[in-house]
Structure formats: structure tokens, C-alpha cells
SENU-216092 format. One line per field, with one value per residue (C-alpha): residue number from 1; z, x, y. Coordinates in steps of 0.1 Angstrom, whole numbers. Example, Ala and Ser with C-alpha at 12.3 -4.5 7.8 and 13.67 -1.06 7.14 Angstrom:
! residues 2
doza <- c(1,2);
up <- c(78,71);
east <- c(123,137);
north <- c(-45,-11);
This chain:
! residues 938
doza <- c(1,2,3,4,5,6,7,8,9,10,11,12,13,14,15,16,17,18,19,20,21,22,23,24,25,26,27,28,29,30,31,32,33,34,35,36,37,38,39,40,41,42,43,44,45,46,47,48,49,50,51,52,53,54,55,56,57,58,59,60,61,62,63,64,65,66,67,68,69,70,71,72,73,74,75,76,77,78,79,80,81,82,83,84,85,86,87,88,89,90,91,92,93,94,95,96,97,98,99,100,101,102,103,104,105,106,107,108,109,110,111,112,113,114,115,116,117,118,119,120,121,122,123,124,125,126,127,128,129,130,131,132,133,134,135,136,137,138,139,140,141,142,143,144,145,146,147,148,149,150,151,152,153,154,155,156,157,158,159,160,161,162,163,164,165,166,167,168,169,170,171,172,173,174,175,176,177,178,179,180,181,182,183,184,185,186,187,188,189,190,191,192,193,194,195,196,197,198,199,200,201,202,203,204,205,206,207,208,209,210,211,212,213,214,215,216,217,218,219,220,221,222,223,224,225,226,227,228,229,230,231,232,233,234,235,236,237,238,239,240,241,242,243,244,245,246,247,248,249,250,251,252,253,254,255,256,257,258,259,260,261,262,263,264,265,266,267,268,269,270,271,272,273,274,275,276,277,278,279,280,281,282,283,284,285,286,287,288,289,290,291,292,293,294,295,296,297,298,299,300,301,302,303,304,305,306,307,308,309,310,311,312,313,314,315,316,317,318,319,320,321,322,323,324,325,326,327,328,329,330,331,332,333,334,335,336,337,338,339,340,341,342,343,344,345,346,347,348,349,350,351,352,353,354,355,356,357,358,359,360,361,362,363,364,365,366,367,368,369,370,371,372,373,374,375,376,377,378,379,380,381,382,383,384,385,386,387,388,389,390,391,392,393,394,395,396,397,398,399,400,401,402,403,404,405,406,407,408,409,410,411,412,413,414,415,416,417,418,419,420,421,422,423,424,425,426,427,428,429,430,431,432,433,434,435,436,437,438,439,440,441,442,443,444,445,446,447,448,449,450,451,452,453,454,455,456,457,458,459,460,461,462,463,464,465,466,467,468,469,470,471,472,473,474,475,476,477,478,479,480,481,482,483,484,485,486,487,488,489,490,491,492,493,494,495,496,497,498,499,500,501,502,503,504,505,506,507,508,509,510,511,512,513,514,515,516,517,518,519,520,521,522,523,524,525,526,527,528,529,530,531,532,533,534,535,536,537,538,539,540,541,542,543,544,545,546,547,548,549,550,551,552,553,554,555,556,557,558,559,560,561,562,563,564,565,566,567,568,569,570,571,572,573,574,575,576,577,578,579,580,581,582,583,584,585,586,587,588,589,590,591,592,593,594,595,596,597,598,599,600,601,602,603,604,605,606,607,608,609,610,611,612,613,614,615,616,617,618,619,620,621,622,623,624,625,626,627,628,629,630,631,632,633,634,635,636,637,638,639,640,641,642,643,644,645,646,647,648,649,650,651,652,653,654,655,656,657,658,659,660,661,662,663,664,665,666,667,668,669,670,671,672,673,674,675,676,677,678,679,680,681,682,683,684,685,686,687,688,689,690,691,692,693,694,695,696,697,698,699,700,701,702,703,704,705,706,707,708,709,710,711,712,713,714,715,716,717,718,719,720,721,722,723,724,725,726,727,728,729,730,731,732,733,734,735,736,737,738,739,740,741,742,743,744,745,746,747,748,749,750,751,752,753,754,755,756,757,758,759,760,761,762,763,764,765,766,767,768,769,770,771,772,773,774,775,776,777,778,779,780,781,782,783,784,785,786,787,788,789,790,791,792,793,794,795,796,797,798,799,800,801,802,803,804,805,806,807,808,809,810,811,812,813,814,815,816,817,818,819,820,821,822,823,824,825,826,827,828,829,830,831,832,833,834,835,836,837,838,839,840,841,842,843,844,845,846,847,848,849,850,851,852,853,854,855,856,857,858,859,860,861,862,863,864,865,866,867,868,869,870,871,872,873,874,875,876,877,878,879,880,881,882,883,884,885,886,887,888,889,890,891,892,893,894,895,896,897,898,899,900,901,902,903,904,905,906,907,908,909,910,911,912,913,914,915,916,917,918,919,920,921,922,923,924,925,926,927,928,929,930,931,932,933,934,935,936,937,938);
up <- c(0,4,-33,-34,-31,-6,-7,12,25,38,6,-18,-1,-16,-48,-43,-36,-62,-90,-82,-81,-116,-129,-118,-134,-167,-162,-147,-147,-181,-198,-174,-180,-208,-236,-226,-189,-199,-218,-188,-163,-185,-187,-148,-144,-167,-155,-119,-123,-134,-104,-82,-95,-90,-53,-46,-61,-40,-9,-17,-26,7,26,13,16,22,-6,-17,-5,-40,-44,-9,-18,-52,-35,-8,-32,-53,-23,-13,-47,-46,-15,-32,-65,-45,-28,-61,-74,-45,-49,-88,-79,-52,-78,-104,-81,-71,-34,-29,-29,-40,-67,-73,-48,-67,-91,-128,-144,-148,-113,-121,-153,-137,-108,-132,-154,-125,-112,-146,-148,-112,-125,-154,-135,-109,-137,-153,-118,-113,-150,-142,-111,-130,-156,-127,-112,-145,-148,-113,-124,-157,-138,-113,-145,-157,-125,-123,-157,-148,-116,-130,-101,-118,-116,-78,-77,-96,-83,-64,-31,-1,18,55,84,102,134,152,154,191,201,187,205,240,268,294,324,309,302,324,325,301,323,329,292,281,303,292,258,265,281,250,229,251,258,249,216,187,159,144,162,154,181,172,192,185,198,192,176,203,228,228,204,188,221,236,205,207,244,238,209,229,259,240,209,220,225,186,159,140,143,123,134,105,103,76,62,48,13,19,-5,1,-20,5,35,24,16,51,67,49,58,96,95,77,95,113,82,59,24,5,5,-25,-20,-49,-71,-76,-46,-56,-56,-23,-7,-19,-5,29,31,22,48,75,69,93,119,149,141,157,135,144,118,131,121,94,79,56,54,17,29,55,29,9,39,55,23,34,67,64,90,106,138,156,177,156,166,148,164,145,156,142,150,131,148,118,106,140,136,103,112,144,143,136,158,188,183,197,197,225,231,244,271,282,311,346,365,386,355,336,366,370,333,333,363,357,322,337,372,378,401,415,448,428,413,427,448,426,395,412,405,367,361,374,350,321,325,328,294,279,288,294,258,265,233,245,280,267,241,268,291,266,257,294,298,275,296,329,363,366,371,347,319,326,327,291,277,297,282,247,248,224,208,179,189,204,181,192,173,199,194,157,160,179,154,125,142,149,115,100,112,99,67,61,61,30,22,36,70,72,67,96,120,112,119,154,163,166,200,233,249,269,254,254,220,214,181,167,174,156,128,122,122,95,74,76,67,35,46,41,9,12,-2,-4,2,37,44,55,92,88,66,91,119,97,96,133,139,114,134,165,148,139,174,164,187,221,230,264,267,251,242,253,218,221,198,211,224,230,224,231,212,231,237,215,186,191,191,156,140,152,137,103,102,109,83,57,68,75,112,133,170,195,233,263,261,225,193,162,129,93,78,50,77,58,81,71,102,135,170,199,235,252,282,267,231,235,218,208,171,151,126,101,105,81,92,56,46,77,69,102,137,171,200,233,255,246,250,245,223,198,163,149,128,99,95,87,53,41,73,69,104,136,169,200,227,263,259,290,288,251,244,216,201,189,164,149,117,113,83,62,68,34,33,69,70,109,138,174,204,241,260,283,277,238,217,180,157,132,105,109,82,58,63,32,34,71,75,113,141,175,205,230,257,255,275,285,264,237,210,177,154,126,99,108,85,54,62,36,38,75,85,122,148,182,212,248,244,218,204,167,145,119,87,101,72,47,63,44,46,85,95,134,155,193,218,206,232,225,249,248,230,201,169,160,125,137,146,112,93,112,87,58,73,58,60,97,115,150,169,205,218,252,253,277,266,298,298,311,280,259,227,238,211,184,193,199,168,146,164,160,123,119,138,118,85,98,113,77,63,79,117,136,170,191,223,240,273,292,328,316,301,263,264,228,216,232,206,180,161,130,108,133,129,120,113,148,164,197,217,250,267,299,326,327,335,305,317,293,264,234,204,182,204,207,170,165,152,147,184,200,228,251,280,295,326,326,352,352,356,346,312,305,312,287,261,265,267,230,214,189,187,220,234,259,283,311,329,357,375,410,403,418,419,453,440,421,446,422,384,365,333,317,297,262,273,262,237,225,257,268,294,318,342,363,391,405,436,428,428,396,391,363,352,334,299,301,288,276,263,293,301,326,351,375,395,428,456,484,512,531,501,486,509,506,469,455,480,500,474,453,477,448,426,398,392,387,355,338,324,302,332,335,356,384,404,431,449,482,496,535,549,574,571,596,590,589,562,541,547,538,506,496,505,484,453,458,458,426,407,417,400,365,338,341,377,381,415,425,437,465,472,506,511,527,511,521,507,475,444,409,381,349,329,298);
east <- c(0,31,27,-10,-32,-60,-83,-112,-126,-158,-161,-159,-167,-148,-140,-102,-99,-126,-109,-74,-90,-108,-74,-58,-85,-79,-40,-25,-61,-74,-64,-84,-116,-144,-143,-177,-170,-137,-159,-181,-153,-137,-171,-173,-138,-142,-178,-168,-137,-161,-183,-154,-141,-177,-178,-149,-158,-191,-172,-153,-185,-203,-175,-188,-224,-249,-258,-296,-312,-313,-277,-269,-293,-276,-240,-251,-266,-231,-210,-230,-229,-191,-190,-214,-194,-162,-175,-185,-151,-136,-155,-146,-108,-109,-121,-98,-69,-79,-93,-110,-103,-67,-71,-35,-34,-60,-33,-39,-59,-95,-100,-79,-98,-131,-122,-107,-139,-162,-138,-141,-179,-179,-157,-179,-211,-194,-181,-214,-229,-203,-209,-247,-237,-215,-243,-266,-239,-235,-273,-272,-240,-259,-289,-267,-254,-288,-298,-267,-278,-316,-311,-281,-259,-229,-246,-249,-211,-209,-239,-238,-223,-247,-235,-235,-241,-208,-213,-182,-203,-216,-179,-171,-198,-195,-192,-165,-189,-205,-172,-155,-116,-108,-90,-58,-53,-60,-33,-9,-15,-13,21,35,24,33,68,80,98,96,98,66,56,30,15,-4,-32,-38,-65,-94,-125,-149,-122,-125,-97,-120,-133,-99,-85,-114,-112,-74,-82,-107,-83,-52,-67,-66,-28,-24,-28,-51,-66,-85,-101,-112,-123,-116,-132,-119,-119,-114,-120,-87,-97,-129,-105,-82,-112,-126,-91,-89,-124,-117,-82,-93,-126,-112,-96,-114,-119,-132,-119,-100,-96,-115,-90,-71,-52,-17,-34,-52,-18,1,-25,-24,13,13,-12,5,42,46,19,18,-10,-28,-44,-64,-67,-91,-96,-68,-67,-38,-3,-9,-36,-12,16,-6,-22,12,23,0,18,50,77,83,98,69,58,30,14,-6,-27,-35,-60,-60,-70,-38,-5,17,-3,4,41,44,24,42,74,103,126,103,84,54,25,1,-16,-51,-60,-93,-112,-102,-128,-139,-143,-161,-187,-189,-197,-224,-241,-240,-258,-285,-292,-273,-249,-240,-258,-290,-288,-314,-299,-310,-293,-259,-242,-253,-245,-210,-208,-220,-195,-168,-177,-176,-138,-133,-146,-164,-187,-198,-205,-227,-243,-252,-263,-286,-300,-308,-328,-352,-356,-375,-357,-358,-327,-339,-343,-309,-293,-306,-287,-256,-259,-264,-232,-206,-236,-244,-280,-290,-309,-314,-308,-280,-264,-265,-252,-222,-217,-217,-189,-169,-175,-155,-123,-137,-146,-112,-96,-84,-105,-80,-78,-118,-118,-92,-110,-144,-129,-121,-159,-154,-139,-156,-161,-130,-109,-71,-58,-22,-8,10,-22,-43,-20,-18,-56,-57,-32,-54,-83,-65,-69,-30,-13,27,41,74,97,78,66,30,38,55,29,0,21,20,-18,-18,2,-17,-52,-34,-20,-56,-68,-92,-77,-61,-27,-25,11,43,74,110,115,84,62,26,23,-15,-46,-82,-112,-129,-165,-179,-157,-168,-205,-197,-180,-203,-232,-212,-201,-238,-251,-225,-232,-193,-195,-221,-217,-237,-231,-250,-262,-271,-276,-269,-278,-281,-316,-303,-294,-261,-231,-195,-176,-191,-180,-196,-192,-219,-222,-250,-260,-297,-312,-280,-281,-309,-326,-322,-283,-267,-232,-226,-212,-191,-155,-143,-154,-142,-155,-147,-168,-172,-204,-211,-240,-219,-225,-199,-169,-184,-211,-185,-171,-160,-140,-108,-102,-108,-100,-111,-104,-107,-122,-109,-138,-130,-122,-103,-133,-145,-116,-125,-139,-112,-96,-126,-117,-97,-96,-84,-55,-57,-61,-57,-67,-66,-73,-50,-66,-63,-43,-41,-56,-34,-56,-41,-19,-49,-52,-32,-41,-30,-6,-8,-11,-13,-11,3,-23,-25,-9,28,54,28,40,30,13,37,14,22,52,28,17,40,23,26,45,39,41,33,33,43,65,63,83,89,86,110,103,104,126,98,80,101,77,82,90,82,86,86,92,107,117,148,156,168,137,143,158,191,178,153,184,199,167,164,190,165,140,159,129,128,129,119,133,127,145,144,176,170,201,221,259,261,248,274,259,257,282,263,232,255,273,241,224,252,257,217,221,249,230,199,221,233,197,169,171,162,148,165,156,178,166,187,191,226,256,259,293,298,280,306,333,320,293,310,301,280,244,248,212,200,178,169,187,177,198,182,190,227,254,280,316,321,305,312,333,304,278,300,300,262,258,219,212,185,172,196,185,213,230,266,296,296,330,337,353,321,300,322,317,278,280,294,266,256,219,210,177,168,191,182,215,215,243,249,286,304,339,349,373,348,324,311,305,305,286,310,305,290,282,249,239,207,196,159,154,177,169,201,203,237,256,276,263,259,271,262,287,278,269,260,228,214,180,174,137,132,156,153,185,196,216,234,232,264,286,274,296,327,323,310,320,298,298,273,251,224,248,246,209,208,228,198,181,156,145,107,103,126,126,152,156,175,194,193,214,240,225,208,173,189,213,184,163,191,198,162,160,191,177,142,159,179,149,130,156,152,131,104,103,100,87,112,95,115,114,133,147,171,189,161,136,151,130,142,118,120,99,113);
north <- c(0,23,34,35,67,72,41,52,86,101,123,95,64,34,49,52,15,5,24,7,-27,-19,-10,-40,-61,-45,-51,-82,-101,-90,-121,-141,-122,-129,-103,-89,-88,-67,-42,-39,-33,-7,12,10,23,53,64,58,80,107,104,102,137,152,137,157,189,185,182,213,231,219,237,270,264,236,212,209,179,163,166,151,124,116,118,94,69,72,63,34,22,21,-1,-26,-25,-31,-62,-76,-70,-86,-116,-117,-112,-140,-163,-152,-157,-192,-189,-223,-260,-269,-299,-302,-330,-351,-365,-375,-402,-404,-389,-360,-356,-358,-332,-309,-310,-304,-274,-261,-262,-246,-217,-212,-210,-188,-164,-163,-152,-126,-114,-111,-91,-68,-62,-53,-29,-12,-8,12,31,42,51,73,89,97,113,133,150,150,167,188,179,195,228,225,227,260,276,309,307,317,347,336,358,365,346,363,396,388,385,418,436,417,442,435,432,402,383,359,349,377,400,378,370,406,420,393,401,440,434,416,445,473,467,502,490,513,485,473,441,413,392,359,347,311,287,263,276,291,295,335,346,374,384,387,407,430,438,444,466,487,489,503,517,553,552,549,576,553,517,491,458,435,399,376,343,312,326,363,391,408,439,444,438,466,489,483,489,523,532,527,542,575,579,610,625,650,642,614,577,570,530,517,502,470,452,469,504,497,484,515,537,519,520,558,565,545,551,580,568,547,522,494,467,436,409,385,348,342,307,307,320,330,355,369,373,396,414,422,441,469,474,494,484,520,528,546,516,502,470,442,415,383,356,322,285,271,270,271,303,318,314,326,358,366,389,366,384,380,347,362,335,338,306,312,286,271,287,273,253,282,306,281,274,313,318,290,297,336,330,308,318,351,333,298,305,310,274,249,221,192,209,216,181,177,214,207,176,197,223,195,182,219,216,253,264,296,291,256,269,298,274,248,275,291,255,248,280,263,233,227,227,190,169,143,168,182,148,141,172,161,126,141,160,140,120,144,140,173,196,231,265,274,241,243,279,265,236,261,278,247,235,263,245,212,227,241,207,189,158,133,151,154,114,110,135,116,83,93,93,57,62,66,99,110,81,85,77,69,84,53,32,58,62,23,23,51,31,-2,19,31,68,77,83,85,117,133,103,95,62,57,59,93,106,95,114,145,141,137,167,189,180,192,221,232,227,200,173,179,168,147,134,143,124,133,151,170,150,142,107,107,127,128,146,174,164,192,184,148,160,177,147,121,141,144,107,96,120,106,69,68,55,39,41,18,24,18,54,56,36,58,44,56,52,28,3,-4,-1,3,11,-1,8,-12,-1,-20,-42,-64,-67,-81,-50,-34,-43,-31,-57,-33,-32,-55,-69,-80,-45,-39,-30,-21,-34,-20,-38,-21,-46,-81,-101,-139,-127,-109,-121,-145,-133,-153,-126,-100,-112,-77,-68,-49,-37,-58,-42,-62,-36,-43,-77,-95,-121,-129,-165,-183,-200,-164,-163,-197,-182,-157,-175,-165,-127,-126,-89,-84,-57,-49,-74,-60,-82,-73,-103,-122,-155,-157,-181,-173,-200,-218,-205,-169,-178,-177,-139,-130,-92,-87,-58,-52,-77,-61,-86,-62,-69,-106,-136,-135,-149,-166,-189,-178,-205,-217,-207,-169,-170,-172,-136,-120,-85,-82,-50,-47,-75,-59,-81,-82,-112,-138,-168,-169,-202,-212,-197,-162,-148,-152,-122,-97,-70,-67,-32,-35,-66,-63,-79,-114,-139,-160,-187,-224,-236,-211,-227,-212,-209,-181,-159,-166,-157,-125,-112,-117,-89,-60,-36,-40,-5,-15,-45,-55,-87,-104,-126,-155,-177,-186,-179,-212,-231,-249,-237,-201,-189,-205,-183,-152,-155,-158,-131,-106,-115,-106,-74,-64,-68,-53,-24,-15,-18,1,-5,27,15,-12,-27,-55,-70,-98,-109,-121,-101,-97,-89,-103,-70,-49,-44,-69,-48,-38,-18,-1,7,43,48,40,67,49,22,7,-19,-32,-60,-58,-34,-24,-20,7,25,3,20,12,29,61,64,64,102,99,86,107,82,60,40,19,6,12,18,55,75,109,95,77,107,127,103,103,142,143,126,153,150,128,142,116,97,74,65,38,21,3,5,36,43,54,77,97,112,138,135,168,178,202,232,224,187,173,202,188,168,175,147,132,104,98,69,65,61,94,129,149,185,208,235,267,262,225,209,241,226,203,206,175,163,135,124,112,131,112,140,130,132,166,188,166,159,190,217,239,267,247,229,227,210,236,236,273,269,249,278,255,234,228,197,188,155,149,117,123,94,102,75,88,124,148,161,196,187,172,203,226,209,209,246,254,236,252,287,280,265,296,319,300,314,286,285,247,234,205,172,157,120,109,74,53,22,-3,20,24,16,22,32,12,34,55);
């Protein structure tokens, strides 16, 4: 799939995948088709290509104005038709490629002739049936084409765009007395603007839709506008009329001047007029809600960079746009945050009751829950408050509203108004990102979604197209980052390198995408709270989050068309897998009661590309090898140290093998598409041939291995030599991430790895202590992550400090040199390090200029050694030199130390931390030797 285009999308249904398959039929399989069938397939390809292009144009047109019901109906029918045709083509291709009973074992002679004749008759009958289906499908396509002309669907794309009311107007005229939580951000933004500098400065305000950017900018505009010679505030749209924007600016800027306005020409003339007017003035401009860097490049041409202290405020929902607009010398991007819990409640209760004290007792608890679901979004809080003013003051009525948040089911003019505002961000997305965002409606409310897991799901669904030399996983991460950048999903946890590790969808965004996913019949969600079905009854992507299923599935819901099945709660009454013949993605998440028998029919899922199982008592069936389309197998939360069935080596398309601990069978070298394999157990039952075959997996980028071969075994070197030989070959191919775990020393790795794995980015060696840093490891110029146990002396620390791009270091050792009581990180050491976890029986001291980018530090201090080893002049061990520090955890070893010494040390560290720019609050953990616990988390 790496070279393939996007296979499926919310805009075009299965058109991408279908057109690729029709092209394949007319290519490699063409000679096996009957001549008439070949003509029909060519017709389908050409006609559907035209319809696919029109579907994309309709999606673009809908971003500007709603489509009329007739056009929406035609679009929905064509999308459904694409799924039906793909199912038929899949059946036909399966038969062409010989899926069915193997007659090669029947031998020759009369028996072979008879069986061959019978098979030929079966194929003829089957192909005749397929040909009839293709005729029926052709008739549907022809009829859809006729309706396209009859209803003038193409004209809907080019019809006059509806001019919408600017929904930001209330924010522009909001009075300060009715606002909550604005004063703090307003004063912060004014401080950024009013620094006394005379150069022109641009400050960007960035945040999600509905967060209050327009309100904040307007309040600042009102507060400081009188300090400037002239001022202007303009609001943009997603497709702004730049000429009109410039004319509005001129009108506002020149309002106090005599004479007529001359701004009525082309953009160049308007730009020149604005520049001439502003050249010798101190001006304030607010450009509200800008959507693209292209628009800003044109607009900023009108603002001369004079030295009169002019200021420009730009608001946007998009992070990259904010950075491109702000002054490059200052990097002035103000990220507007959500309201605090107290401010959220104040705004909510003020809008409904006047104050919290006036809220009826029976509504207090549900009110707090509604406010929590609004997630500090002022627009959401105001909308929910306005909605609740139309409801009776009964707890039951308010609970219904609370439960509806995130379901997409609540219909009310205020809710629809809010969704229209939030939809601006959705409509601004390109088609592929709309699809990826809608897909997230499959996950439950407040669900934490890991980036890598989500990207693999997108890949399996066919939503991602590789671009610019990136592989599918890298491209998928770009998609993920873009959705965060546009404030449509919220980051939760971050990795050492600043990349987002996991996210969630805000309840109000979830509400929006659920309603759109249901409208497009893209996703069907069934939970204990709600059942959302499309009126046609056909389901393509099904998410089940129910404790019981007796009444969960409607009789009108057909499982025959389901392509994705996500089961968050398993029940014995679940339909068997044999009901889901078209399944591509199967995710059995959080199903501890799942038994192995549920997977008995899995071999019939010929098109399955993704299989994830979370159940501790599951054993994979031998039939797993029949899943010839499988790309991703995720067994991370299954039983400990499972043996994979021998048939798994038939999965020649498998790219990701993700497990907690698994043993590999012979033949693993056949799986040459593998890019990720972790965690593999090698013990005395593992055939040596398995280690030899690892060398064939040259596409492998990630390898995790648990080495359980004891040093006392006589055949240890046979294992070691073959393993090292394979590692060397993988290291010169594509290996980027390596984890090695062993309770025994792997000394054969110390100086024998040649040539070194120069592409390696992350390395973790756990379970044994290295005597020194091997030469091959010291040469890894691309290493960004290192987690090792090694005997640390000053020389070792200096070697590590010279890694050019190292960003994460976890260093652990029980071995201490009695002559080295204090290790020093010297000036210019660890230039790129962002996170350091140092656990050692020697103190660590930082010189001035060391670790200039270090943001997180966790290390250990031995109190009674500090004064002797490091001198009384630096009781804080040089913490005050760490200017980038944001998080500080100090584990204090108190053995042989007085309470006063411990308290004095903590006070010194607190004082130094308080003087740092980020003012981190240290967390102290005191312990004695018997209480010491080492953290094994990276």
C-alpha cells in the first residue's frame, strides 16, 4: 500500500480502492476475463472515475455552502454504490486468483480429469454469476449517471455561493462586564504588545474555535486603541475578499480625516494607499480569524515596518499560521488556554441563574458535569447555558442534555449555531484530514488515543497516501500533527522529543464529528447510552461499546457490509466473525472475557488488514496464516510469552508484529515486509535458524528482543554469533529503533558490532550493566534516545555528553567508583539533551553552559557526600545553570545524614529553581537504602 493512493474517504466512499482494483482487473487479470466482462469493467472504471471527481468537487462546494437535499441524496447513493461494487469486485478477484479448494493433490488419470472438469464447470457457473452481477452494477451506474444529468448535479457545484451571516459579530460587541476569564489574558497580551519598543511588532493569538480569540483581541483593541494615531479591526473568512478587507481598513483608518476615501482600485493600488497613509503613523491593526499563510503574505504588504511603535494582532486557529504571522525576531505567539474550572462554572451559572448561589440544589451536580464536558470552551459553556434555559428545572431533563453531549443527537438552534462555528475548522480541512478526523468518532467519549495506534488504524483503513519520500507511518504522523495544529484534537502526553504521544477529542468536537459521520453514513456508534444508525441500515464502520447486546443491534443493521469493527466491550451474544465477510479492520479492545473460540472463523476474513486483540486468555488459531492481506497484528495486551502459530510465516504482507512477548517459529525470514517486531523472546527452545533468518528482514525499522540464553549453556556462542551476524546486517539496512533485554551479560556485543548501525535513532539495553561504552555505540551520530545501565565514571559521562543529537538519556548504575564522589557535566556537554534520568551512587553536578536545552531532570543526591564531593559553594549541584528546566524530580538518599542537612539541601535546590526562567517546582523523594526503588519507565 506504500505506493498506493488514498483507498477510502468520507467524501468519496470506497471509490479510491474500487478504481485501483478495476485498473488491476484491466491490467494483470485482463487475460483471464471474458471479453464482454472486460468491456463492462472498462465502462465501470471510466464512469466511476468521473463520478469520483464530482464527489470531490461536491465536498469542496459543501465547505462553502450547504448542498441542496437532492444533491446530497445523489451523493449518498453513489457512495453506497461504490461499496457495493467493491464487494462484487473483491468476490470476482478472489475467484480469478483461485481462492477455493486446491485440486493439485488429486493426481492425474481419470479422477484428475473428472475433478478438473467439475472444477471448470464450477468456475464457468461462478463467472457467469459474477458477470450477471457486473451487469446489474453497470445498470446502477448508468442510472446514477442519468440522475446526475436529470437533476443537474454538476450545476450544484458552480451555483452561486450563499453569503452567511458573520457568526463572530456577538464576540466583537461583547461588553467586558458580561465576560469571564478575560482580564488575565487581556493583560498578558497587552504586556506583550506594550513593551516600549519602537519597531513594528506582530503578535499572534492562537487557539481552538470557540475559545474566545475574537473576544480577547477586541477587548485589547478597545483597551489600548486610544494610544495609537489610528486603528482598524477586520475579520477574515476562509476565502477572504482581500480587496474588500483593504477597503474596510482604509475606511476605519481614515475615518477622522477630511475628504473622500480613494480606496476603490485593485489590490496593488489599495496596498500602496495603505502604506502611504500608515508610513509615518503609530497604528494598531487587528486581523481576526486568518486561515492561511498565503492570505497573510498579501495582507502584511499593506503594513510598513516603521519605527513609531506600531502593533498588529492576528488571531487564528492554526499553529503554523500563527508562527508565520508573528514577528520573527520575537516569536510572539500567545496560546489562548481554556477557562479554569472556577471561571467555567462562574460563566455557566451567571448565564442561567445570575450566580452559583441561585442554582437549585437538585441541579448542582449535573451542572458541574455539564461544565466539565464543555472543557473550558466559552462558546460551549454559553451554548449549553442558553440551551438549558429552554428546559424545565428537573434533574432528569438536565441529565438528558448532559448525556447528549458528544452524541451528536441534540438539536437546538443554539447548538446548531455553535456547530456552525466549529464547522469552520472542519470545512477548512483537506479531504484526507476530514476523513481522519471523522474516523475518531469511533472512540468513546474522553478516550485517550495513542498516536501510533491511531496512525496504524488510518493506514489499515486506507486513509493515508505516502508523499514526499515519507513512508505511510511518517505521513500518518504528519496528518496527526496537522489535526493538533488546527486545534481539532487535544494533546495529552508528550514524548521526550516534544512529539505528541497521545490525544483526546474535545466533547464538543466529538459531538460535531459524530453528527457528520452519521449524516454521511461513515461511522455507526452503538453504546450503552445511545444507538446511532443511518436510515439505510447499511453499516460500514461499526463501534460497539456496550455491556450487553440483546437489543444493541437493530434488525435493519446488516453486518454483511461492515469493513471496520471495534468492540470495546465483548459479550457472548456478539455476532460470529463469519457474519463479517468484508471486514478490513478488527479491533477487540478491552475484552478480558474474550475466548479463543471467537476467532475460529477468522480465516474467512480474506480482506482483513488489521487485527488487534486485548485479552489475556487468547491463543491465535493456526488458521491465522490464511489472512493474506494482514498488515498489522497487535497482540500487545495478550498473554505473557505466547508462542505464535507456525502458519504466521505465511503472512507475507505483515508490516507490524506488536506483542508483549512472543516466540517466533521457523520460517520467519519469509516475512520480508516486516518493519516493526517487538518484543521477541529468544530462549533455549528457540531454533538457531530463527536468529539466522532475522537477517532476511531488511525492511525492519524497529526490533525488540528479550534474550534468555544463559551464559552457562554450551551452545551459547552459536546463538550469539548468529544473532550478532543478523544484527550487523539489519544495522546496515533500515534498523532505527532497538531494544535489548537480558538478565545475563551480552559481552559479545561490546566491541564486535562492525560496521556500526549508523542509522540507529533509539537504543535501550536493559537488564545488565555495561563495563564501558562500546566504540560502536559512541559512533552513533544519529542517536536521539539512550537507555542503558553502565559503570559511570567521569570519562564515561564525557563520552555520552559528546553525542551530537542525543535528546533523552536514562542512565542507571549500581557500580560506583569510590574515588569519584561527584561527576561533572562540563560546559557544552549534552547540547541537545531534553530529558535526563540519572540514577547512580555518585552525585551529579552541572557546570555553567551544560545541557542548555534540558527541560526535565530526575536525578539522585547522596546527602552526606554533597559537601565533601562538590563543595559547600554549590549545595544545589549547579541547578541554577539549567536555564531551560521545566520539570525537576530529586531523589534524596538520606542514609547517614541529619534532618537539618536534608532540609538545607532541599531549600538550596528550591531557591535555585525559583530563579530559573520557567520557575520549576521541585519534587523531592526521600529514602534510605532499604526503601530505594528504581523506576524502569522510559
